[in-house]
C-alpha positions as CSV (number, residue, x, y, z in Angstrom):
1,M,0.0,0.0,0.0
2,D,1.4,3.4,-1.0
3,G,1.1,6.4,1.2
4,V,-0.6,4.8,4.2
5,I,-1.5,7.4,6.8
6,T,-3.4,6.5,10.0
7,R,-4.4,8.5,13.0
8,F,-5.4,8.2,16.6
9,A,-7.7,11.0,17.7
10,P,-8.6,11.1,21.4
11,S,-10.7,13.7,23.1
12,P,-9.1,15.3,26.1
13,T,-12.1,14.9,28.4
14,G,-10.3,12.6,30.8
15,Y,-7.2,10.4,31.1
16,L,-6.5,7.7,28.6
17,H,-7.2,4.1,29.6
18,L,-6.3,0.7,28.3
19,G,-8.9,0.8,25.6
20,H,-7.3,4.0,24.2
21,A,-3.9,2.4,24.3
22,Y,-5.3,-0.6,22.3
23,S,-6.9,1.7,19.7
24,A,-3.7,3.7,19.4
25,W,-1.7,0.5,18.9
26,C,-4.1,-0.7,16.2
27,A,-3.5,2.5,14.2
28,F,0.2,2.7,14.9
29,D,0.8,-1.0,14.1
30,F,-1.1,-0.8,10.8
31,A,1.0,2.2,9.7
32,Q,4.2,0.6,10.8
33,R,3.5,-2.7,8.9
34,H,2.7,-0.9,5.7
35,G,5.6,1.6,5.8
36,G,3.3,4.5,6.5
37,R,2.8,7.3,9.0
38,F,0.9,7.5,12.2
39,L,-0.6,10.8,13.2
40,L,-1.9,12.0,16.6
41,R,-4.9,14.4,16.6
42,I,-6.6,16.1,19.5
43,E,-10.4,16.3,19.2
44,D,-11.1,19.1,21.6
45,I,-14.3,20.7,20.3
46,D,-16.1,20.1,23.5
47,T,-15.4,23.4,25.2
48,V,-17.1,22.3,28.4
49,R,-15.4,19.0,29.1
50,C,-12.0,19.3,27.4
51,R,-9.1,20.5,29.5
52,P,-5.5,21.4,28.7
53,E,-4.2,19.1,31.4
54,Y,-5.8,16.1,29.7
55,T,-4.2,17.1,26.4
56,E,-0.8,17.2,28.1
57,A,-1.5,13.8,29.7
58,I,-2.3,12.3,26.3
59,F,1.0,13.4,25.0
60,A,2.9,12.1,28.0
61,D,1.1,8.7,28.3
62,L,1.4,7.9,24.6
63,A,5.1,8.8,24.6
64,W,5.7,6.7,27.7
65,L,4.2,3.7,25.9
66,G,6.5,4.2,23.0
67,F,4.3,5.8,20.4
68,Y,5.7,8.6,18.3
69,W,4.2,10.9,15.7
70,P,5.1,14.0,13.6
71,E,4.7,17.5,14.9
72,P,2.7,19.7,14.9
73,V,-0.3,17.8,16.3
74,R,-3.6,19.0,14.9
75,Q,-6.0,20.3,17.5
76,Q,-9.5,20.8,16.4
77,S,-10.1,23.8,18.6
78,Q,-7.6,25.7,16.4
79,H,-9.5,25.1,13.2
80,M,-13.0,26.3,13.9
81,V,-12.8,28.5,10.8
82,T,-12.4,25.4,8.6
83,Y,-15.5,23.8,10.1
84,G,-17.4,27.1,9.8
85,D,-16.6,27.3,6.1
86,A,-17.9,23.8,5.6
87,L,-21.2,24.8,7.4
88,V,-21.5,27.8,5.0
89,Q,-21.0,25.5,2.1
90,L,-23.8,23.2,3.3
91,Q,-26.0,26.2,4.1
92,D,-25.5,27.5,0.5
93,L,-26.7,24.1,-0.7
94,G,-29.9,24.6,1.3
95,L,-29.1,21.5,3.4
96,L,-29.1,23.1,6.9
97,Y,-32.0,24.3,9.0
98,P,-32.1,25.9,12.5
99,C,-33.6,23.6,15.1
100,F,-35.1,25.4,18.1
101,C,-36.2,22.3,20.0
102,T,-34.7,21.6,23.4
103,R,-33.6,18.1,24.3
104,K,-36.5,18.0,26.7
105,S,-39.1,18.9,24.1
106,I,-37.6,16.4,21.7
107,Q,-37.8,13.6,24.3
108,Q,-41.4,14.6,25.1
109,E,-42.4,14.5,21.4
110,I,-40.8,11.1,21.0
111,A,-42.6,9.8,24.2
112,N,-45.9,11.0,22.8
113,A,-45.4,9.2,19.5
114,N,-46.8,5.7,19.2
115,R,-43.7,4.5,17.3
116,A,-40.5,6.5,17.2
117,P,-37.9,5.3,14.7
118,H,-34.5,4.5,16.2
119,G,-31.0,5.0,14.8
120,P,-27.5,4.2,16.0
121,D,-27.7,7.0,18.6
122,G,-31.2,6.3,19.8
123,P,-34.6,7.7,18.7
124,L,-34.5,9.9,15.6
125,Y,-35.3,13.6,15.6
126,P,-39.0,13.9,14.7
127,G,-38.3,16.8,12.3
128,R,-40.5,19.4,13.9
129,C,-38.3,22.4,12.9
130,R,-37.7,21.0,9.4
131,A,-41.3,21.8,8.7
132,L,-41.1,25.5,9.8
133,S,-41.7,28.1,7.2
134,M,-38.8,30.3,6.2
135,A,-40.7,33.3,7.7
136,E,-41.1,31.6,11.0
137,R,-37.4,30.5,11.1
138,M,-36.3,34.1,10.4
139,E,-38.6,35.5,13.0
140,R,-37.3,33.2,15.7
141,L,-33.7,33.8,14.6
142,H,-34.3,37.5,14.8
143,E,-35.6,37.1,18.3
144,G,-32.3,35.4,19.2
145,Q,-33.8,32.1,20.1
146,S,-31.2,29.4,20.9
147,H,-30.9,26.9,18.2
148,A,-28.8,24.1,16.6
149,L,-28.1,23.5,13.0
150,R,-29.3,20.2,11.6
151,L,-28.5,18.5,8.3
152,D,-31.6,17.8,6.2
153,V,-30.4,14.2,5.3
154,G,-33.4,13.5,3.0
155,R,-32.8,16.6,1.0
156,A,-29.0,15.9,0.9
157,L,-29.6,12.5,-0.6
158,E,-32.0,14.0,-3.2
159,L,-29.3,16.6,-4.1
160,L,-27.0,13.7,-4.9
161,G,-29.5,12.4,-7.4
162,G,-30.1,9.1,-5.7
163,V,-26.6,7.8,-6.7
164,P,-25.6,5.1,-4.1
165,L,-22.7,6.0,-1.8
166,H,-20.1,3.4,-0.8
167,W,-17.2,3.0,1.5
168,V,-14.6,0.2,1.7
169,D,-14.5,-2.0,4.7
170,G,-10.8,-2.8,4.9
171,E,-11.3,-5.9,7.0
172,Q,-13.8,-7.6,4.7
173,G,-12.3,-6.1,1.5
174,V,-15.8,-5.2,0.3
175,E,-17.7,-2.1,-0.6
176,I,-20.5,-1.1,1.9
177,T,-23.5,0.8,0.7
178,A,-23.9,3.9,2.9
179,T,-27.2,4.4,4.6
180,P,-26.9,7.8,6.3
181,E,-30.6,8.1,6.7
182,I,-30.4,5.8,9.7
183,F,-29.2,8.8,11.7
184,G,-32.0,11.1,10.7
185,D,-31.3,14.9,10.7
186,V,-28.2,15.1,12.8
187,V,-26.9,18.2,14.6
188,L,-23.8,19.6,12.9
189,A,-23.4,22.7,15.2
190,R,-24.6,24.2,18.4
191,K,-24.0,27.5,20.1
192,E,-21.7,26.0,22.7
193,S,-20.0,23.8,20.1
194,P,-19.7,25.4,16.7
195,T,-19.1,22.1,15.0
196,S,-20.0,18.4,15.7
197,Y,-17.8,15.3,15.9
198,H,-19.2,14.1,12.6
199,L,-18.3,17.2,10.6
200,A,-15.0,17.9,12.3
201,V,-13.6,14.4,12.0
202,T,-14.6,14.1,8.3
203,L,-12.9,17.3,7.4
204,D,-9.8,16.5,9.5
205,D,-9.3,13.1,7.8
206,H,-9.5,14.9,4.4
207,V,-7.1,17.7,5.4
208,Q,-4.6,15.4,6.9
209,G,-4.7,13.0,4.0
210,I,-5.7,10.0,6.1
211,S,-5.7,7.0,3.9
212,H,-7.0,4.4,6.4
213,V,-9.2,5.3,9.3
214,V,-8.5,2.7,12.0
215,R,-11.0,3.1,14.9
216,G,-13.2,1.2,17.2
217,E,-16.1,-1.0,16.2
218,D,-18.4,1.4,18.1
219,L,-17.9,4.0,15.4
220,R,-18.7,1.7,12.4
221,Q,-22.2,3.1,12.0
222,A,-20.9,6.7,12.0
223,T,-19.1,5.9,8.7
224,H,-22.4,5.9,6.9
225,L,-23.0,9.6,7.8
226,H,-19.3,10.5,7.2
227,R,-19.6,9.1,3.7
228,L,-22.5,11.5,3.0
229,L,-20.6,14.5,4.3
230,Q,-17.7,13.5,2.1
231,A,-19.9,13.4,-1.0
232,L,-21.6,16.8,-0.2
233,L,-18.3,18.6,0.5
234,G,-16.2,17.0,-2.2
235,L,-13.8,15.2,0.3
236,R,-11.7,12.0,-0.2
237,T,-13.0,8.8,1.2
238,P,-10.5,6.7,3.2
239,I,-10.6,3.0,3.7
240,Y,-12.1,2.1,7.0
241,H,-10.9,-0.5,9.5
242,H,-13.0,-1.0,12.7
243,H,-11.2,-2.9,15.4
244,P,-12.9,-4.8,18.2
245,L,-13.1,-3.0,21.6
246,L,-10.8,-4.1,24.3
247,T,-12.6,-5.4,27.3
248,D,-11.8,-6.5,30.9
249,E,-12.1,-10.1,32.2
250,Q,-15.9,-9.6,32.6
251,G,-16.3,-8.5,29.0
252,K,-16.9,-4.9,29.9
253,R,-15.4,-2.3,27.7
254,Y,-13.0,0.2,29.2
255,A,-14.2,3.7,29.8
256,K,-12.9,7.0,31.2
257,R,-15.1,6.6,34.2
258,D,-12.9,3.6,35.3
259,K,-10.4,5.8,37.1
260,S,-8.4,2.9,38.4
261,L,-7.7,1.6,34.9
262,T,-6.4,4.9,33.4
263,L,-2.9,4.7,32.1
264,R,-2.0,7.4,34.6
265,A,-3.3,5.4,37.6
266,L,-1.6,2.2,36.4
267,R,1.6,4.1,36.0
268,A,1.4,5.5,39.5
269,E,0.9,1.9,40.8
270,G,4.2,0.9,39.3
271,V,2.8,-1.0,36.2
272,S,5.4,-0.7,33.5
273,A,4.9,0.5,30.0
274,E,6.1,-2.9,28.7
275,A,3.4,-4.7,30.8
276,I,0.7,-2.4,29.5
277,M,1.8,-2.9,25.9
278,Q,1.9,-6.7,26.4
279,R,-1.7,-6.5,27.5
280,V,-2.6,-4.4,24.5
281,R,-0.9,-6.7,22.0
282,S,-2.4,-9.8,23.5
283,G,-5.8,-8.4,23.1
284,A,-5.2,-7.0,19.6
285,T,-6.7,-8.5,16.5
286,L,-4.1,-7.8,13.8
287,L,-5.6,-5.7,11.1
288,A,-5.1,-6.8,7.5
């Protein structure tokens, strides 16, 4: 494979744990075996939960484990203009609409519905604000009502002329037909977060020339939506590898809430980097 570039892109909302080390290893090992490059990216668009000390801990923990990457490291918080430009592009295509619904009102509407369709992230947005007239939207915006920006997925698919979208599953070596409609009209920006994970990660992978996205199985479904954004914004489509999630002896996946299993806690207890990497390698499924 020519020009293989992978990435590990954690969010600095807590300390890294064994599952993060496993995911980083999968991406690092894939790049190493194919003569490519491994990049580190910091996904810090969550202005409420992301903290500088967690970012510094990410650098320190990964370096301690023996990972290395080129500088500078891309940090999403420094590229909000890029994401804003993409939102303008989608707006110009007539694919975004302001949503004034609160989370509570959405939950109430779903509860009142006899059957609420579900997607990968739970019940789909009912579409109340999609049906608002332009005059009503402008009036509410003029009043300064808080709102999010949603992608009109149905309209986006119509704009593409019904041409099927595909992405390559690197593990199976087959093309997967994208079905982004399973997410409904997703939020691409909020006042407190001027971009979403879906939009930022799709743009970043393009800008950084990522050839193979190596990430956890829990993000497989998100690929369907990312493929739609790539088509709408004229972005490259990487090959996708989704690795199994590392779990403990009880089969429970590691999470940031497991404070005792963070790399920082294990290191403080005297666990060596070699021992951690042995655990990571023993649980790793070698990607093709």
